[in-house]
Each structure stands twice: as structure tokens, then as C-alpha cells.
A tleap script that builds the chain and sets N, CA, C and O, in Angstrom:
source leaprc.protein.ff14SB
mol = sequence {
  NMET ALA ASP LYS GLU ASP ASN PRO LEU TRP
  SER LEU VAL VAL TRP GLY VAL PRO ALA LEU
  LEU LEU ILE GLY PHE GLY PHE TRP GLY ILE
  TYR ASP GLY TRP PHE ARG PRO GLY TYR GLU
  HIE VAL ASP PHE SER ARG TRP VAL ALA THR
  PRO VAL GLY PHE ALA ALA GLY ILE TYR CYS
  ILE TRP ARG ALA ILE LYS GLU TYR ARG GLN
  MET LYS SER GLY ALA ALA GLY GLN GLY SER
  GLN SER GLU ASP GLN GLY VAL ALA GLY ASN
  GLY GLU GLY ASN ASP SER GLN GLY LYS CSER
}
set mol.1.N position { 6.940 9.890 15.939 }
set mol.1.CA position { 6.688 9.529 14.557 }
set mol.1.C position { 7.394 8.228 14.200 }
set mol.1.O position { 6.883 7.449 13.396 }
set mol.2.N position { 8.550 7.986 14.783 }
set mol.2.CA position { 9.289 6.763 14.491 }
set mol.2.C position { 8.527 5.529 14.960 }
set mol.2.O position { 8.638 4.462 14.355 }
set mol.3.N position { 7.739 5.671 16.052 }
set mol.3.CA position { 6.963 4.538 16.534 }
set mol.3.C position { 5.913 4.111 15.521 }
set mol.3.O position { 5.673 2.915 15.354 }
set mol.4.N position { 5.281 5.064 14.840 }
set mol.4.CA position { 4.281 4.737 13.836 }
set mol.4.C position { 4.903 4.031 12.642 }
set mol.4.O position { 4.316 3.095 12.100 }
set mol.5.N position { 6.086 4.471 12.226 }
set mol.5.CA position { 6.723 3.868 11.056 }
set mol.5.C position { 7.225 2.454 11.334 }
set mol.5.O position { 7.342 1.649 10.410 }
set mol.6.N position { 7.523 2.143 12.597 }
set mol.6.CA position { 8.006 0.812 12.947 }
set mol.6.C position { 6.879 -0.174 13.208 }
set mol.6.O position { 7.115 -1.381 13.232 }
set mol.7.N position { 5.672 0.309 13.402 }
set mol.7.CA position { 4.535 -0.541 13.706 }
set mol.7.C position { 3.977 -1.139 12.415 }
set mol.7.O position { 3.609 -0.395 11.505 }
set mol.8.N position { 3.907 -2.474 12.318 }
set mol.8.CA position { 3.387 -3.092 11.089 }
set mol.8.C position { 1.941 -2.708 10.774 }
set mol.8.O position { 1.563 -2.662 9.603 }
set mol.9.N position { 1.138 -2.436 11.779 }
set mol.9.CA position { -0.243 -2.045 11.521 }
set mol.9.C position { -0.334 -0.687 10.852 }
set mol.9.O position { -1.329 -0.385 10.194 }
set mol.10.N position { 0.683 0.129 11.012 }
set mol.10.CA position { 0.668 1.453 10.404 }
set mol.10.C position { 0.621 1.348 8.874 }
set mol.10.O position { 0.002 2.189 8.222 }
set mol.11.N position { 1.263 0.332 8.295 }
set mol.11.CA position { 1.223 0.176 6.842 }
set mol.11.C position { -0.201 -0.122 6.360 }
set mol.11.O position { -0.589 0.282 5.264 }
set mol.12.N position { -0.969 -0.829 7.186 }
set mol.12.CA position { -2.360 -1.089 6.810 }
set mol.12.C position { -3.178 0.195 6.818 }
set mol.12.O position { -4.081 0.359 5.997 }
set mol.13.N position { -2.872 1.104 7.734 }
set mol.13.CA position { -3.577 2.383 7.779 }
set mol.13.C position { -3.180 3.239 6.583 }
set mol.13.O position { -4.031 3.822 5.911 }
set mol.14.N position { -1.865 3.304 6.327 }
set mol.14.CA position { -1.364 4.162 5.243 }
set mol.14.C position { -1.908 3.714 3.896 }
set mol.14.O position { -2.277 4.554 3.075 }
set mol.15.N position { -1.966 2.423 3.653 }
set mol.15.CA position { -2.450 1.922 2.366 }
set mol.15.C position { -3.947 1.637 2.380 }
set mol.15.O position { -4.578 1.616 1.324 }
set mol.16.N position { -4.527 1.419 3.560 }
set mol.16.CA position { -5.939 1.073 3.636 }
set mol.16.C position { -6.878 2.231 3.346 }
set mol.16.O position { -7.919 2.045 2.717 }
set mol.17.N position { -6.519 3.419 3.799 }
set mol.17.CA position { -7.372 4.586 3.569 }
set mol.17.C position { -7.489 4.899 2.072 }
set mol.17.O position { -8.604 5.067 1.578 }
set mol.18.N position { -6.363 4.983 1.331 }
set mol.18.CA position { -6.515 5.197 -0.122 }
set mol.18.C position { -7.267 4.054 -0.800 }
set mol.18.O position { -8.012 4.284 -1.753 }
set mol.19.N position { -7.078 2.823 -0.316 }
set mol.19.CA position { -7.791 1.690 -0.913 }
set mol.19.C position { -9.290 1.863 -0.754 }
set mol.19.O position { -10.043 1.639 -1.701 }
set mol.20.N position { -9.733 2.259 0.437 }
set mol.20.CA position { -11.170 2.469 0.645 }
set mol.20.C position { -11.703 3.606 -0.216 }
set mol.20.O position { -12.794 3.503 -0.778 }
set mol.21.N position { -10.945 4.681 -0.322 }
set mol.21.CA position { -11.382 5.804 -1.155 }
set mol.21.C position { -11.468 5.408 -2.633 }
set mol.21.O position { -12.413 5.786 -3.326 }
set mol.22.N position { -10.486 4.651 -3.106 }
set mol.22.CA position { -10.493 4.250 -4.518 }
set mol.22.C position { -11.591 3.248 -4.827 }
set mol.22.O position { -12.200 3.305 -5.896 }
set mol.23.N position { -11.851 2.332 -3.906 }
set mol.23.CA position { -12.946 1.383 -4.116 }
set mol.23.C position { -14.284 2.122 -4.057 }
set mol.23.O position { -15.214 1.797 -4.796 }
set mol.24.N position { -14.373 3.113 -3.175 }
set mol.24.CA position { -15.570 3.962 -3.156 }
set mol.24.C position { -15.751 4.687 -4.477 }
set mol.24.O position { -16.874 4.826 -4.962 }
set mol.25.N position { -14.646 5.153 -5.066 }
set mol.25.CA position { -14.692 5.789 -6.386 }
set mol.25.C position { -15.180 4.794 -7.440 }
set mol.25.O position { -15.930 5.163 -8.343 }
set mol.26.N position { -14.757 3.540 -7.326 }
set mol.26.CA position { -15.232 2.504 -8.248 }
set mol.26.C position { -16.732 2.282 -8.131 }
set mol.26.O position { -17.422 2.148 -9.142 }
set mol.27.N position { -17.247 2.242 -6.886 }
set mol.27.CA position { -18.689 2.092 -6.689 }
set mol.27.C position { -19.447 3.316 -7.203 }
set mol.27.O position { -20.542 3.194 -7.751 }
set mol.28.N position { -18.854 4.496 -7.019 }
set mol.28.CA position { -19.469 5.702 -7.556 }
set mol.28.C position { -19.536 5.618 -9.093 }
set mol.28.O position { -20.525 6.032 -9.697 }
set mol.29.N position { -18.495 5.087 -9.706 }
set mol.29.CA position { -18.497 4.896 -11.155 }
set mol.29.C position { -19.590 3.941 -11.596 }
set mol.29.O position { -20.214 4.154 -12.636 }
set mol.30.N position { -19.831 2.896 -10.826 }
set mol.30.CA position { -20.929 1.970 -11.142 }
set mol.30.C position { -22.258 2.697 -11.060 }
set mol.30.O position { -23.104 2.572 -11.945 }
set mol.31.N position { -22.432 3.457 -9.991 }
set mol.31.CA position { -23.691 4.193 -9.831 }
set mol.31.C position { -23.897 5.187 -10.965 }
set mol.31.O position { -24.968 5.235 -11.571 }
set mol.32.N position { -22.869 5.980 -11.251 }
set mol.32.CA position { -23.000 7.002 -12.294 }
set mol.32.C position { -23.131 6.404 -13.691 }
set mol.32.O position { -23.873 6.927 -14.522 }
set mol.33.N position { -22.425 5.329 -13.950 }
set mol.33.CA position { -22.410 4.776 -15.295 }
set mol.33.C position { -23.577 3.873 -15.629 }
set mol.33.O position { -23.996 3.811 -16.785 }
set mol.34.N position { -24.113 3.168 -14.637 }
set mol.34.CA position { -25.133 2.174 -14.934 }
set mol.34.C position { -26.514 2.524 -14.392 }
set mol.34.O position { -27.517 2.031 -14.908 }
set mol.35.N position { -26.585 3.364 -13.361 }
set mol.35.CA position { -27.877 3.630 -12.737 }
set mol.35.C position { -28.363 5.064 -12.912 }
set mol.35.O position { -29.395 5.429 -12.349 }
set mol.36.N position { -27.658 5.874 -13.667 }
set mol.36.CA position { -28.095 7.233 -13.994 }
set mol.36.C position { -28.074 7.376 -15.514 }
set mol.36.O position { -27.094 7.873 -16.069 }
set mol.37.N position { -29.120 6.958 -16.185 }
set mol.37.CA position { -29.099 6.909 -17.655 }
set mol.37.C position { -28.973 8.263 -18.341 }
set mol.37.O position { -28.453 8.316 -19.456 }
set mol.38.N position { -29.415 9.346 -17.745 }
set mol.38.CA position { -29.348 10.640 -18.400 }
set mol.38.C position { -28.065 11.400 -18.112 }
set mol.38.O position { -27.944 12.575 -18.460 }
set mol.39.N position { -27.118 10.744 -17.488 }
set mol.39.CA position { -25.877 11.403 -17.088 }
set mol.39.C position { -25.021 11.694 -18.321 }
set mol.39.O position { -24.931 10.869 -19.230 }
set mol.40.N position { -24.396 12.870 -18.345 }
set mol.40.CA position { -23.648 13.330 -19.521 }
set mol.40.C position { -22.382 12.502 -19.787 }
set mol.40.O position { -22.063 12.231 -20.945 }
set mol.41.N position { -21.671 12.106 -18.757 }
set mol.41.CA position { -20.384 11.410 -18.911 }
set mol.41.C position { -20.516 9.926 -18.557 }
set mol.41.O position { -19.671 9.374 -17.854 }
set mol.42.N position { -21.554 9.302 -19.037 }
set mol.42.CA position { -21.829 7.923 -18.670 }
set mol.42.C position { -20.738 6.959 -19.156 }
set mol.42.O position { -20.405 6.005 -18.453 }
set mol.43.N position { -20.190 7.194 -20.329 }
set mol.43.CA position { -19.142 6.296 -20.832 }
set mol.43.C position { -17.878 6.374 -19.992 }
set mol.43.O position { -17.231 5.352 -19.763 }
set mol.44.N position { -17.514 7.561 -19.530 }
set mol.44.CA position { -16.345 7.689 -18.661 }
set mol.44.C position { -16.562 6.903 -17.373 }
set mol.44.O position { -15.666 6.184 -16.929 }
set mol.45.N position { -17.728 7.032 -16.777 }
set mol.45.CA position { -17.998 6.345 -15.522 }
set mol.45.C position { -18.010 4.828 -15.710 }
set mol.45.O position { -17.525 4.088 -14.855 }
set mol.46.N position { -18.567 4.371 -16.833 }
set mol.46.CA position { -18.650 2.929 -17.071 }
set mol.46.C position { -17.299 2.308 -17.375 }
set mol.46.O position { -16.950 1.269 -16.814 }
set mol.47.N position { -16.543 2.931 -18.251 }
set mol.47.CA position { -15.357 2.263 -18.796 }
set mol.47.C position { -14.027 2.782 -18.274 }
set mol.47.O position { -12.988 2.187 -18.558 }
set mol.48.N position { -14.031 3.877 -17.517 }
set mol.48.CA position { -12.778 4.401 -16.980 }
set mol.48.C position { -12.810 4.443 -15.457 }
set mol.48.O position { -11.954 3.845 -14.805 }
set mol.49.N position { -13.780 5.139 -14.887 }
set mol.49.CA position { -13.795 5.350 -13.439 }
set mol.49.C position { -13.932 4.037 -12.670 }
set mol.49.O position { -13.224 3.818 -11.687 }
set mol.50.N position { -14.827 3.175 -13.107 }
set mol.50.CA position { -15.051 1.931 -12.382 }
set mol.50.C position { -13.830 1.015 -12.413 }
set mol.50.O position { -13.374 0.615 -11.342 }
set mol.51.N position { -13.268 0.657 -13.573 }
set mol.51.CA position { -12.106 -0.248 -13.551 }
set mol.51.C position { -10.874 0.378 -12.910 }
set mol.51.O position { -10.133 -0.303 -12.202 }
set mol.52.N position { -10.649 1.659 -13.147 }
set mol.52.CA position { -9.472 2.308 -12.558 }
set mol.52.C position { -9.616 2.371 -11.048 }
set mol.52.O position { -8.659 2.099 -10.322 }
set mol.53.N position { -10.792 2.724 -10.571 }
set mol.53.CA position { -11.017 2.781 -9.125 }
set mol.53.C position { -10.800 1.445 -8.456 }
set mol.53.O position { -10.118 1.361 -7.434 }
set mol.54.N position { -11.378 0.389 -9.028 }
set mol.54.CA position { -11.218 -0.935 -8.431 }
set mol.54.C position { -9.792 -1.463 -8.571 }
set mol.54.O position { -9.266 -2.054 -7.628 }
set mol.55.N position { -9.161 -1.267 -9.713 }
set mol.55.CA position { -7.788 -1.748 -9.903 }
set mol.55.C position { -6.824 -1.050 -8.942 }
set mol.55.O position { -5.978 -1.699 -8.326 }
set mol.56.N position { -6.952 0.260 -8.817 }
set mol.56.CA position { -6.070 0.993 -7.903 }
set mol.56.C position { -6.354 0.610 -6.455 }
set mol.56.O position { -5.427 0.502 -5.653 }
set mol.57.N position { -7.609 0.407 -6.115 }
set mol.57.CA position { -7.960 -0.021 -4.759 }
set mol.57.C position { -7.405 -1.396 -4.432 }
set mol.57.O position { -6.895 -1.615 -3.334 }
set mol.58.N position { -7.500 -2.321 -5.372 }
set mol.58.CA position { -6.950 -3.666 -5.161 }
set mol.58.C position { -5.427 -3.606 -5.038 }
set mol.58.O position { -4.840 -4.322 -4.227 }
set mol.59.N position { -4.791 -2.759 -5.837 }
set mol.59.CA position { -3.335 -2.587 -5.717 }
set mol.59.C position { -2.964 -2.077 -4.323 }
set mol.59.O position { -2.009 -2.567 -3.721 }
set mol.60.N position { -3.710 -1.101 -3.808 }
set mol.60.CA position { -3.413 -0.568 -2.477 }
set mol.60.C position { -3.594 -1.634 -1.398 }
set mol.60.O position { -2.808 -1.702 -0.454 }
set mol.61.N position { -4.615 -2.457 -1.533 }
set mol.61.CA position { -4.822 -3.544 -0.572 }
set mol.61.C position { -3.674 -4.540 -0.657 }
set mol.61.O position { -3.148 -4.963 0.372 }
set mol.62.N position { -3.280 -4.920 -1.863 }
set mol.62.CA position { -2.163 -5.852 -2.055 }
set mol.62.C position { -0.879 -5.281 -1.454 }
set mol.62.O position { -0.133 -5.987 -0.776 }
set mol.63.N position { -0.632 -4.004 -1.708 }
set mol.63.CA position { 0.574 -3.348 -1.201 }
set mol.63.C position { 0.559 -3.282 0.328 }
set mol.63.O position { 1.595 -3.479 0.963 }
set mol.64.N position { -0.600 -3.008 0.922 }
set mol.64.CA position { -0.711 -2.950 2.382 }
set mol.64.C position { -0.406 -4.298 3.008 }
set mol.64.O position { 0.324 -4.377 3.996 }
set mol.65.N position { -0.963 -5.361 2.438 }
set mol.65.CA position { -0.729 -6.696 2.983 }
set mol.65.C position { 0.738 -7.085 2.821 }
set mol.65.O position { 1.334 -7.649 3.739 }
set mol.66.N position { 1.318 -6.791 1.670 }
set mol.66.CA position { 2.725 -7.110 1.427 }
set mol.66.C position { 3.632 -6.375 2.410 }
set mol.66.O position { 4.526 -6.974 3.010 }
set mol.67.N position { 3.395 -5.073 2.570 }
set mol.67.CA position { 4.221 -4.275 3.478 }
set mol.67.C position { 4.021 -4.707 4.927 }
set mol.67.O position { 4.980 -4.737 5.699 }
set mol.68.N position { 2.791 -5.040 5.303 }
set mol.68.CA position { 2.503 -5.509 6.662 }
set mol.68.C position { 3.258 -6.797 6.951 }
set mol.68.O position { 3.892 -6.925 7.998 }
set mol.69.N position { 3.193 -7.755 6.025 }
set mol.69.CA position { 3.900 -9.024 6.236 }
set mol.69.C position { 5.403 -8.828 6.292 }
set mol.69.O position { 6.086 -9.465 7.094 }
set mol.70.N position { 5.922 -7.948 5.443 }
set mol.70.CA position { 7.354 -7.674 5.431 }
set mol.70.C position { 7.795 -7.029 6.742 }
set mol.70.O position { 8.811 -7.424 7.314 }
set mol.71.N position { 7.051 -6.055 7.216 }
set mol.71.CA position { 7.403 -5.391 8.468 }
set mol.71.C position { 7.238 -6.334 9.660 }
set mol.71.O position { 8.037 -6.302 10.597 }
set mol.72.N position { 6.218 -7.160 9.625 }
set mol.72.CA position { 5.976 -8.086 10.728 }
set mol.72.C position { 7.069 -9.155 10.789 }
set mol.72.O position { 7.542 -9.497 11.872 }
set mol.73.N position { 7.470 -9.681 9.628 }
set mol.73.CA position { 8.532 -10.689 9.634 }
set mol.73.C position { 9.877 -10.070 9.997 }
set mol.73.O position { 10.703 -10.711 10.648 }
set mol.74.N position { 10.097 -8.832 9.580 }
set mol.74.CA position { 11.334 -8.144 9.946 }
set mol.74.C position { 11.389 -7.864 11.433 }
set mol.74.O position { 12.454 -7.969 12.041 }
set mol.75.N position { 10.258 -7.507 12.033 }
set mol.75.CA position { 10.221 -7.231 13.461 }
set mol.75.C position { 10.388 -8.511 14.269 }
set mol.75.O position { 10.997 -8.495 15.338 }
set mol.76.N position { 9.850 -9.620 13.767 }
set mol.76.CA position { 9.949 -10.882 14.500 }
set mol.76.C position { 11.331 -11.506 14.356 }
set mol.76.O position { 11.857 -12.070 15.316 }
set mol.77.N position { 11.927 -11.411 13.168 }
set mol.77.CA position { 13.196 -12.082 12.923 }
set mol.77.C position { 14.413 -11.268 13.282 }
set mol.77.O position { 15.446 -11.843 13.627 }
set mol.78.N position { 14.337 -9.956 13.216 }
set mol.78.CA position { 15.505 -9.111 13.406 }
set mol.78.C position { 15.528 -8.397 14.747 }
set mol.78.O position { 16.571 -7.875 15.140 }
set mol.79.N position { 14.428 -8.359 15.446 }
set mol.79.CA position { 14.398 -7.569 16.665 }
set mol.79.C position { 14.364 -6.098 16.306 }
set mol.79.O position { 13.547 -5.678 15.487 }
set mol.80.N position { 15.243 -5.310 16.910 }
set mol.80.CA position { 15.262 -3.885 16.619 }
set mol.80.C position { 16.295 -3.531 15.559 }
set mol.80.O position { 16.512 -2.352 15.278 }
set mol.81.N position { 16.926 -4.521 14.977 }
set mol.81.CA position { 17.997 -4.321 14.007 }
set mol.81.C position { 17.429 -4.281 12.595 }
set mol.81.O position { 16.569 -5.098 12.265 }
set mol.82.N position { 17.879 -3.365 11.758 }
set mol.82.CA position { 17.402 -3.330 10.384 }
set mol.82.C position { 18.147 -4.363 9.551 }
set mol.82.O position { 19.154 -4.916 9.995 }
set mol.83.N position { 17.652 -4.623 8.339 }
set mol.83.CA position { 18.207 -5.697 7.517 }
set mol.83.C position { 19.645 -5.450 7.083 }
set mol.83.O position { 20.408 -6.405 6.933 }
set mol.84.N position { 20.037 -4.196 6.878 }
set mol.84.CA position { 21.363 -3.935 6.361 }
set mol.84.C position { 22.406 -3.719 7.454 }
set mol.84.O position { 23.543 -3.362 7.147 }
set mol.85.N position { 22.056 -3.923 8.695 }
set mol.85.CA position { 23.007 -3.761 9.789 }
set mol.85.C position { 23.334 -5.121 10.364 }
set mol.85.O position { 22.448 -5.940 10.611 }
set mol.86.N position { 24.597 -5.347 10.571 }
set mol.86.CA position { 25.036 -6.573 11.217 }
set mol.86.C position { 25.151 -6.340 12.706 }
set mol.86.O position { 24.843 -5.257 13.204 }
set mol.87.N position { 25.602 -7.375 13.422 }
set mol.87.CA position { 25.813 -7.253 14.849 }
set mol.87.C position { 27.039 -6.372 15.062 }
set mol.87.O position { 28.038 -6.502 14.354 }
set mol.88.N position { 26.959 -5.487 16.029 }
set mol.88.CA position { 28.053 -4.532 16.254 }
set mol.88.C position { 29.338 -5.268 16.614 }
set mol.88.O position { 29.342 -6.152 17.471 }
set mol.89.N position { 30.412 -4.896 15.955 }
set mol.89.CA position { 31.727 -5.414 16.296 }
set mol.89.C position { 32.158 -6.650 15.524 }
set mol.89.O position { 33.296 -7.087 15.691 }
set mol.90.N position { 31.306 -7.236 14.687 }
set mol.90.CA position { 31.729 -8.438 13.980 }
set mol.90.C position { 32.154 -8.166 12.543 }
set mol.90.O position { 32.489 -9.100 11.814 }
set mol.91.N position { 32.147 -6.901 12.122 }
set mol.91.CA position { 32.620 -6.552 10.786 }
set mol.91.C position { 31.553 -6.625 9.724 }
set mol.91.O position { 31.808 -6.250 8.580 }
set mol.92.N position { 30.360 -7.096 10.062 }
set mol.92.CA position { 29.274 -7.137 9.083 }
set mol.92.C position { 28.549 -5.808 9.107 }
set mol.92.O position { 28.553 -5.110 10.121 }
set mol.93.N position { 27.938 -5.463 8.011 }
set mol.93.CA position { 27.194 -4.215 7.968 }
set mol.93.C position { 26.735 -3.944 6.558 }
set mol.93.O position { 26.583 -4.866 5.757 }
set mol.94.N position { 26.521 -2.724 6.263 }
set mol.94.CA position { 26.062 -2.325 4.952 }
set mol.94.C position { 27.180 -2.512 3.938 }
set mol.94.O position { 28.234 -1.888 4.054 }
set mol.95.N position { 26.961 -3.357 2.953 }
set mol.95.CA position { 27.996 -3.675 1.975 }
set mol.95.C position { 28.246 -2.543 0.978 }
set mol.95.O position { 29.270 -2.538 0.295 }
set mol.96.N position { 27.334 -1.598 0.889 }
set mol.96.CA position { 27.495 -0.534 -0.112 }
set mol.96.C position { 28.471 0.536 0.347 }
set mol.96.O position { 28.862 1.381 -0.458 }
set mol.97.N position { 28.871 0.531 1.585 }
set mol.97.CA position { 29.800 1.550 2.056 }
set mol.97.C position { 31.216 1.173 1.644 }
set mol.97.O position { 31.647 0.035 1.831 }
set mol.98.N position { 31.920 2.119 1.092 }
set mol.98.CA position { 33.321 1.899 0.741 }
set mol.98.C position { 33.544 1.220 -0.590 }
set mol.98.O position { 34.692 1.038 -0.994 }
set mol.99.N position { 32.484 0.836 -1.290 }
set mol.99.CA position { 32.623 0.195 -2.600 }
set mol.99.C position { 32.153 1.149 -3.661 }
set mol.99.O position { 31.183 1.878 -3.456 }
set mol.100.N position { 32.826 1.157 -4.801 }
set mol.100.CA position { 32.402 2.023 -5.903 }
set mol.100.C position { 31.894 1.228 -7.051 }
set mol.100.O position { 31.494 1.797 -8.067 }
savepdb mol mol.pdb
quit
């Protein structure tokens, strides 16, 4: 499981699947709201489902790209070391330890 969390492509999978589902929900809202005139909840589909679906889908895509770039730059610049760890033995490390 740790291998998946360290892989930058994994963030695209984690955020990409909800993005596709939400954008699909947005397209469903377009279909229900604009192309089914006798539908009972047409206003909900037109003015709520479509914008919310697309906005949430775009947010998930933005978040996936941001997390992918962050993980990729961290993997390239730090090697196997995390950001809050210094080189062993030089006294650097997590600054939050020992401070109140």
C-alpha cells in the first residue's frame, strides 16, 4: 500500500475517478434539464446538478494535477526523504518536536 501512496500517478487515479463521475453527473444534468421537457425536477437538473457536477469535477481535476506535481517534484528533489526530515546526524529535522 505504501508503494501506491508514494507513486505520483496514484494521485491522478484517486482524484481522477471522482472527477469523471462528477463530470458525468454534470452531463446527466444537462440531459435531464434541457432535453427531457416533461421531467418533474427539470429546474434542479438545470440550475443545481449541472453546475455543481461540473464545478466539483473541475475541482477534482485541479486537485489531482496539483497533488501530482507536488508529489513528482518531491520525489525528484528529495529522493526518498520527506520534506520535514533532514539528513541523519546533522541536527536538522522536524522543527515541531520539542517546541510548545
